[in-house]
N, CA, C and O atoms as CSV, one atom per row, in Angstrom:
chain,resi,resn,atom,element,x,y,z
A,1,MET,N,N,56.201,-15.717,-48.466
A,1,MET,CA,C,57.619,-15.494,-48.426
A,1,MET,C,C,57.969,-14.133,-47.840
A,1,MET,O,O,58.890,-14.039,-47.029
A,2,ILE,N,N,57.273,-13.100,-48.221
A,2,ILE,CA,C,57.601,-11.762,-47.762
A,2,ILE,C,C,57.041,-11.552,-46.358
A,2,ILE,O,O,55.885,-11.864,-46.074
A,3,ARG,N,N,57.895,-11.014,-45.493
A,3,ARG,CA,C,57.526,-10.774,-44.104
A,3,ARG,C,C,57.629,-9.288,-43.804
A,3,ARG,O,O,58.063,-8.500,-44.644
A,4,ASN,N,N,57.222,-8.912,-42.585
A,4,ASN,CA,C,57.312,-7.513,-42.184
A,4,ASN,C,C,58.678,-7.139,-41.649
A,4,ASN,O,O,58.975,-5.953,-41.508
A,5,ASP,N,N,59.527,-8.128,-41.344
A,5,ASP,CA,C,60.866,-7.825,-40.842
A,5,ASP,C,C,61.695,-7.200,-41.956
A,5,ASP,O,O,61.486,-7.505,-43.130
A,6,PRO,N,N,62.644,-6.317,-41.594
A,6,PRO,CA,C,63.493,-5.702,-42.612
A,6,PRO,C,C,64.312,-6.749,-43.367
A,6,PRO,O,O,64.738,-7.753,-42.797
A,7,MET,N,N,64.520,-6.499,-44.640
A,7,MET,CA,C,65.318,-7.404,-45.466
A,7,MET,C,C,66.567,-6.667,-45.940
A,7,MET,O,O,66.539,-5.466,-46.206
A,8,PHE,N,N,67.672,-7.424,-46.039
A,8,PHE,CA,C,68.944,-6.860,-46.453
A,8,PHE,C,C,69.607,-7.792,-47.452
A,8,PHE,O,O,69.438,-9.010,-47.396
A,9,LEU,N,N,70.363,-7.199,-48.368
A,9,LEU,CA,C,71.065,-7.950,-49.397
A,9,LEU,C,C,72.526,-8.109,-49.002
A,9,LEU,O,O,73.196,-7.138,-48.652
A,10,VAL,N,N,73.017,-9.357,-49.064
A,10,VAL,CA,C,74.408,-9.661,-48.748
A,10,VAL,C,C,75.065,-10.209,-50.008
A,10,VAL,O,O,74.553,-11.149,-50.616
A,11,HIS,N,N,76.193,-9.629,-50.404
A,11,HIS,CA,C,76.949,-10.090,-51.572
A,11,HIS,C,C,77.970,-11.126,-51.110
A,11,HIS,O,O,78.685,-10.907,-50.132
A,12,THR,N,N,78.036,-12.251,-51.814
A,12,THR,CA,C,79.009,-13.300,-51.512
A,12,THR,C,C,79.765,-13.651,-52.792
A,12,THR,O,O,79.463,-13.130,-53.866
A,13,ASP,N,N,80.742,-14.533,-52.667
A,13,ASP,CA,C,81.482,-15.005,-53.842
A,13,ASP,C,C,80.591,-15.798,-54.788
A,13,ASP,O,O,80.893,-15.922,-55.974
A,14,HIS,N,N,79.501,-16.331,-54.268
A,14,HIS,CA,C,78.630,-17.216,-55.049
A,14,HIS,C,C,77.356,-16.545,-55.541
A,14,HIS,O,O,76.545,-17.177,-56.218
A,15,GLY,N,N,77.174,-15.287,-55.211
A,15,GLY,CA,C,75.968,-14.590,-55.648
A,15,GLY,C,C,75.470,-13.620,-54.587
A,15,GLY,O,O,76.223,-13.191,-53.713
A,16,ARG,N,N,74.195,-13.285,-54.679
A,16,ARG,CA,C,73.565,-12.361,-53.734
A,16,ARG,C,C,72.524,-13.124,-52.930
A,16,ARG,O,O,71.839,-13.998,-53.461
A,17,ILE,N,N,72.408,-12.793,-51.647
A,17,ILE,CA,C,71.454,-13.460,-50.771
A,17,ILE,C,C,70.642,-12.389,-50.043
A,17,ILE,O,O,71.208,-11.437,-49.505
A,18,VAL,N,N,69.318,-12.545,-50.026
A,18,VAL,CA,C,68.453,-11.643,-49.276
A,18,VAL,C,C,68.091,-12.328,-47.961
A,18,VAL,O,O,67.599,-13.456,-47.937
A,19,TYR,N,N,68.353,-11.609,-46.864
A,19,TYR,CA,C,68.030,-12.104,-45.525
A,19,TYR,C,C,66.958,-11.233,-44.900
A,19,TYR,O,O,66.925,-10.022,-45.116
A,20,SER,N,N,66.080,-11.856,-44.125
A,20,SER,CA,C,65.131,-11.147,-43.286
A,20,SER,C,C,65.707,-11.169,-41.874
A,20,SER,O,O,66.138,-12.217,-41.393
A,21,LEU,N,N,65.715,-10.026,-41.216
A,21,LEU,CA,C,66.346,-9.911,-39.909
A,21,LEU,C,C,65.343,-9.337,-38.917
A,21,LEU,O,O,64.745,-8.292,-39.173
A,22,THR,N,N,65.155,-10.015,-37.781
A,22,THR,CA,C,64.211,-9.526,-36.777
A,22,THR,C,C,64.778,-8.275,-36.116
A,22,THR,O,O,65.997,-8.125,-36.026
A,23,PRO,N,N,63.911,-7.373,-35.652
A,23,PRO,CA,C,64.371,-6.101,-35.086
A,23,PRO,C,C,65.377,-6.254,-33.945
A,23,PRO,O,O,66.249,-5.401,-33.785
A,24,GLN,N,N,65.277,-7.313,-33.155
A,24,GLN,CA,C,66.206,-7.471,-32.032
A,24,GLN,C,C,67.656,-7.639,-32.504
A,24,GLN,O,O,68.586,-7.364,-31.746
A,25,HIS,N,N,67.853,-8.083,-33.739
A,25,HIS,CA,C,69.203,-8.263,-34.256
A,25,HIS,C,C,69.710,-7.059,-35.047
A,25,HIS,O,O,70.821,-7.088,-35.575
A,26,LEU,N,N,68.904,-6.006,-35.132
A,26,LEU,CA,C,69.343,-4.789,-35.820
A,26,LEU,C,C,70.223,-3.916,-34.932
A,26,LEU,O,O,70.910,-3.023,-35.426
A,27,ILE,N,N,70.206,-4.169,-33.627
A,27,ILE,CA,C,70.955,-3.355,-32.673
A,27,ILE,C,C,72.451,-3.558,-32.898
A,27,ILE,O,O,72.935,-4.688,-32.977
A,28,ASP,N,N,73.179,-2.434,-32.999
A,28,ASP,CA,C,74.627,-2.507,-33.184
A,28,ASP,C,C,75.284,-3.156,-31.973
A,28,ASP,O,O,74.946,-2.859,-30.827
A,29,ARG,N,N,76.224,-4.041,-32.250
A,29,ARG,CA,C,77.015,-4.680,-31.202
A,29,ARG,C,C,78.486,-4.468,-31.550
A,29,ARG,O,O,78.854,-4.501,-32.724
A,30,PRO,N,N,79.326,-4.252,-30.543
A,30,PRO,CA,C,80.755,-4.045,-30.823
A,30,PRO,C,C,81.340,-5.233,-31.592
A,30,PRO,O,O,81.130,-6.390,-31.226
A,31,GLY,N,N,82.076,-4.926,-32.663
A,31,GLY,CA,C,82.729,-5.960,-33.456
A,31,GLY,C,C,81.804,-6.725,-34.388
A,31,GLY,O,O,82.229,-7.698,-35.011
A,32,SER,N,N,80.558,-6.308,-34.495
A,32,SER,CA,C,79.590,-7.008,-35.353
A,32,SER,C,C,79.033,-6.045,-36.392
A,32,SER,O,O,78.563,-4.959,-36.052
A,33,THR,N,N,79.087,-6.444,-37.657
A,33,THR,CA,C,78.519,-5.611,-38.717
A,33,THR,C,C,77.100,-6.100,-39.029
A,33,THR,O,O,76.713,-7.202,-38.641
A,34,LEU,N,N,76.350,-5.281,-39.719
A,34,LEU,CA,C,75.010,-5.682,-40.129
A,34,LEU,C,C,75.083,-6.921,-41.011
A,34,LEU,O,O,74.240,-7.812,-40.900
A,35,ARG,N,N,76.082,-6.985,-41.884
A,35,ARG,CA,C,76.262,-8.161,-42.749
A,35,ARG,C,C,76.456,-9.423,-41.899
A,35,ARG,O,O,75.846,-10.458,-42.166
A,36,ASP,N,N,77.313,-9.327,-40.871
A,36,ASP,CA,C,77.541,-10.477,-39.986
A,36,ASP,C,C,76.252,-10.923,-39.301
A,36,ASP,O,O,75.970,-12.118,-39.209
A,37,ARG,N,N,75.475,-9.955,-38.823
A,37,ARG,CA,C,74.228,-10.297,-38.126
A,37,ARG,C,C,73.218,-10.922,-39.079
A,37,ARG,O,O,72.462,-11.808,-38.681
A,38,CYS,N,N,73.195,-10.469,-40.347
A,38,CYS,CA,C,72.299,-11.086,-41.332
A,38,CYS,C,C,72.647,-12.555,-41.525
A,38,CYS,O,O,71.766,-13.414,-41.522
A,39,VAL,N,N,73.939,-12.842,-41.695
A,39,VAL,CA,C,74.380,-14.212,-41.951
A,39,VAL,C,C,74.153,-15.095,-40.720
A,39,VAL,O,O,73.717,-16.238,-40.849
A,40,CYS,N,N,74.448,-14.568,-39.531
A,40,CYS,CA,C,74.344,-15.375,-38.306
A,40,CYS,C,C,72.912,-15.560,-37.823
A,40,CYS,O,O,72.540,-16.657,-37.407
A,41,TYR,N,N,72.100,-14.502,-37.870
A,41,TYR,CA,C,70.787,-14.539,-37.250
A,41,TYR,C,C,69.622,-14.413,-38.220
A,41,TYR,O,O,68.478,-14.683,-37.854
A,42,GLY,N,N,69.902,-14.009,-39.445
A,42,GLY,CA,C,68.826,-13.766,-40.399
A,42,GLY,C,C,68.272,-15.044,-41.008
A,42,GLY,O,O,68.899,-16.102,-40.973
A,43,GLU,N,N,67.084,-14.910,-41.562
A,43,GLU,CA,C,66.463,-16.012,-42.303
A,43,GLU,C,C,66.658,-15.753,-43.797
A,43,GLU,O,O,66.308,-14.685,-44.299
A,44,GLN,N,N,67.211,-16.721,-44.491
A,44,GLN,CA,C,67.447,-16.580,-45.927
A,44,GLN,C,C,66.105,-16.578,-46.653
A,44,GLN,O,O,65.288,-17.483,-46.482
A,45,MET,N,N,65.891,-15.540,-47.468
A,45,MET,CA,C,64.624,-15.395,-48.175
A,45,MET,C,C,64.759,-15.727,-49.666
A,45,MET,O,O,63.826,-16.262,-50.265
A,46,ALA,N,N,65.907,-15.414,-50.263
A,46,ALA,CA,C,66.117,-15.655,-51.692
A,46,ALA,C,C,67.607,-15.591,-51.999
A,46,ALA,O,O,68.378,-14.946,-51.288
A,47,VAL,N,N,67.994,-16.273,-53.073
A,47,VAL,CA,C,69.385,-16.311,-53.512
A,47,VAL,C,C,69.413,-15.982,-55.001
A,47,VAL,O,O,68.593,-16.489,-55.767
A,48,CYS,N,N,70.359,-15.130,-55.415
A,48,CYS,CA,C,70.518,-14.814,-56.832
A,48,CYS,C,C,71.874,-15.322,-57.287
A,48,CYS,O,O,72.906,-14.943,-56.734
A,49,ASN,N,N,71.867,-16.171,-58.285
A,49,ASN,CA,C,73.089,-16.717,-58.852
A,49,ASN,C,C,72.949,-16.663,-60.370
A,49,ASN,O,O,71.951,-17.128,-60.921
A,50,ALA,N,N,73.944,-16.099,-61.043
A,50,ALA,CA,C,73.929,-15.966,-62.505
A,50,ALA,C,C,72.663,-15.254,-62.989
A,50,ALA,O,O,72.045,-15.671,-63.969
A,51,ASN,N,N,72.284,-14.176,-62.295
A,51,ASN,CA,C,71.112,-13.350,-62.632
A,51,ASN,C,C,69.784,-14.096,-62.580
A,51,ASN,O,O,68.821,-13.674,-63.220
A,52,GLN,N,N,69.713,-15.186,-61.839
A,52,GLN,CA,C,68.453,-15.918,-61.628
A,52,GLN,C,C,68.193,-15.989,-60.125
A,52,GLN,O,O,69.049,-16.426,-59.357
A,53,TRP,N,N,66.990,-15.551,-59.713
A,53,TRP,CA,C,66.606,-15.625,-58.306
A,53,TRP,C,C,66.014,-16.998,-58.007
A,53,TRP,O,O,65.264,-17.563,-58.803
A,54,TYR,N,N,66.378,-17.522,-56.824
A,54,TYR,CA,C,65.883,-18.824,-56.364
A,54,TYR,C,C,65.374,-18.696,-54.941
A,54,TYR,O,O,65.781,-17.809,-54.191
A,55,ARG,N,N,64.476,-19.600,-54.586
A,55,ARG,CA,C,64.062,-19.720,-53.195
A,55,ARG,C,C,65.219,-20.363,-52.427
A,55,ARG,O,O,66.091,-20.977,-53.043
A,56,PRO,N,N,65.248,-20.234,-51.086
A,56,PRO,CA,C,66.345,-20.838,-50.324
A,56,PRO,C,C,66.541,-22.310,-50.702
A,56,PRO,O,O,65.572,-23.046,-50.892
A,57,GLY,N,N,67.791,-22.724,-50.808
A,57,GLY,CA,C,68.115,-24.070,-51.235
A,57,GLY,C,C,68.451,-24.147,-52.710
A,57,GLY,O,O,69.000,-25.149,-53.169
A,58,MET,N,N,68.128,-23.093,-53.467
A,58,MET,CA,C,68.430,-22.949,-54.896
A,58,MET,C,C,67.869,-24.072,-55.767
A,58,MET,O,O,68.450,-24.394,-56.803
A,59,ARG,N,N,66.765,-24.661,-55.368
A,59,ARG,CA,C,66.153,-25.709,-56.192
A,59,ARG,C,C,64.966,-25.188,-57.006
A,59,ARG,O,O,64.648,-25.717,-58.070
A,60,GLU,N,N,64.327,-24.154,-56.492
A,60,GLU,CA,C,63.121,-23.628,-57.139
A,60,GLU,C,C,63.341,-22.187,-57.608
A,60,GLU,O,O,63.474,-21.288,-56.777
A,61,PRO,N,N,63.381,-21.956,-58.904
A,61,PRO,CA,C,63.552,-20.584,-59.406
A,61,PRO,C,C,62.341,-19.714,-59.062
A,61,PRO,O,O,61.211,-20.197,-58.990
A,62,ILE,N,N,62.598,-18.444,-58.855
A,62,ILE,CA,C,61.524,-17.475,-58.636
A,62,ILE,C,C,61.209,-16.859,-59.995
A,62,ILE,O,O,62.096,-16.314,-60.652
A,63,THR,N,N,59.962,-16.942,-60.413
A,63,THR,CA,C,59.573,-16.435,-61.728
A,63,THR,C,C,58.609,-15.251,-61.654
A,63,THR,O,O,58.368,-14.592,-62.666
A,64,ASP,N,N,58.057,-14.972,-60.479
A,64,ASP,CA,C,57.120,-13.863,-60.300
A,64,ASP,C,C,57.860,-12.542,-60.497
A,64,ASP,O,O,58.740,-12.199,-59.708
A,65,LYS,N,N,57.509,-11.807,-61.539
A,65,LYS,CA,C,58.212,-10.568,-61.890
A,65,LYS,C,C,58.107,-9.506,-60.795
A,65,LYS,O,O,59.055,-8.752,-60.577
A,66,ARG,N,N,56.970,-9.438,-60.107
A,66,ARG,CA,C,56.817,-8.453,-59.026
A,66,ARG,C,C,57.730,-8.787,-57.849
A,66,ARG,O,O,58.342,-7.897,-57.259
A,67,LEU,N,N,57.819,-10.061,-57.515
A,67,LEU,CA,C,58.692,-10.484,-56.426
A,67,LEU,C,C,60.157,-10.235,-56.786
A,67,LEU,O,O,60.931,-9.777,-55.946
A,68,ILE,N,N,60.536,-10.531,-58.013
A,68,ILE,CA,C,61.902,-10.275,-58.458
A,68,ILE,C,C,62.212,-8.780,-58.376
A,68,ILE,O,O,63.300,-8.400,-57.945
A,69,ALA,N,N,61.280,-7.939,-58.780
A,69,ALA,CA,C,61.476,-6.491,-58.703
A,69,ALA,C,C,61.668,-6.058,-57.254
A,69,ALA,O,O,62.505,-5.199,-56.976
A,70,LEU,N,N,60.917,-6.631,-56.336
A,70,LEU,CA,C,61.063,-6.316,-54.912
A,70,LEU,C,C,62.445,-6.747,-54.410
A,70,LEU,O,O,63.110,-5.991,-53.702
A,71,LEU,N,N,62.870,-7.938,-54.768
A,71,LEU,CA,C,64.179,-8.446,-54.334
A,71,LEU,C,C,65.309,-7.574,-54.873
A,71,LEU,O,O,66.309,-7.362,-54.187
A,72,GLU,N,N,65.158,-7.071,-56.088
A,72,GLU,CA,C,66.185,-6.227,-56.700
A,72,GLU,C,C,66.326,-4.885,-56.002
A,72,GLU,O,O,67.359,-4.228,-56.130
A,73,ARG,N,N,65.304,-4.469,-55.268
A,73,ARG,CA,C,65.325,-3.172,-54.575
A,73,ARG,C,C,65.772,-3.261,-53.124
A,73,ARG,O,O,65.839,-2.233,-52.451
A,74,VAL,N,N,66.079,-4.452,-52.615
A,74,VAL,CA,C,66.487,-4.594,-51.206
A,74,VAL,C,C,67.833,-3.908,-50.990
A,74,VAL,O,O,68.731,-3.998,-51.827
A,75,SER,N,N,67.959,-3.220,-49.854
A,75,SER,CA,C,69.178,-2.478,-49.522
A,75,SER,C,C,70.319,-3.413,-49.144
A,75,SER,O,O,70.101,-4.480,-48.569
A,76,ASP,N,N,71.537,-2.998,-49.474
A,76,ASP,CA,C,72.717,-3.756,-49.086
A,76,ASP,C,C,72.917,-3.698,-47.578
A,76,ASP,O,O,72.620,-2.694,-46.931
A,77,ALA,N,N,73.428,-4.799,-47.035
A,77,ALA,CA,C,73.751,-4.836,-45.596
A,77,ALA,C,C,75.116,-4.237,-45.382
A,77,ALA,O,O,75.589,-4.167,-44.248
C-alpha cells in the first residue's frame, strides 16, 4: 500500500482521504490547488470515516497500528 510518492491528506464532508501524488502533479499550475490536484490526479490510499481508517472503497478496515500511525501523520494538502 505505501509507495514512495508523496502523500497528502484531504478533508471532505464525509471524512479524511489520503492521496498519493506523483511528482509530475506537484508542479503548481495557475488556478489549481494542491488539494485539487490530489483529487483529480492522485491515487486514493486510505479513507478515514468516524475515526476508522479503511482501504479505498471503504469495505476493508485498516487495523495495523503502525500503518494507522503513519496515515495520521500525513500532511494536509
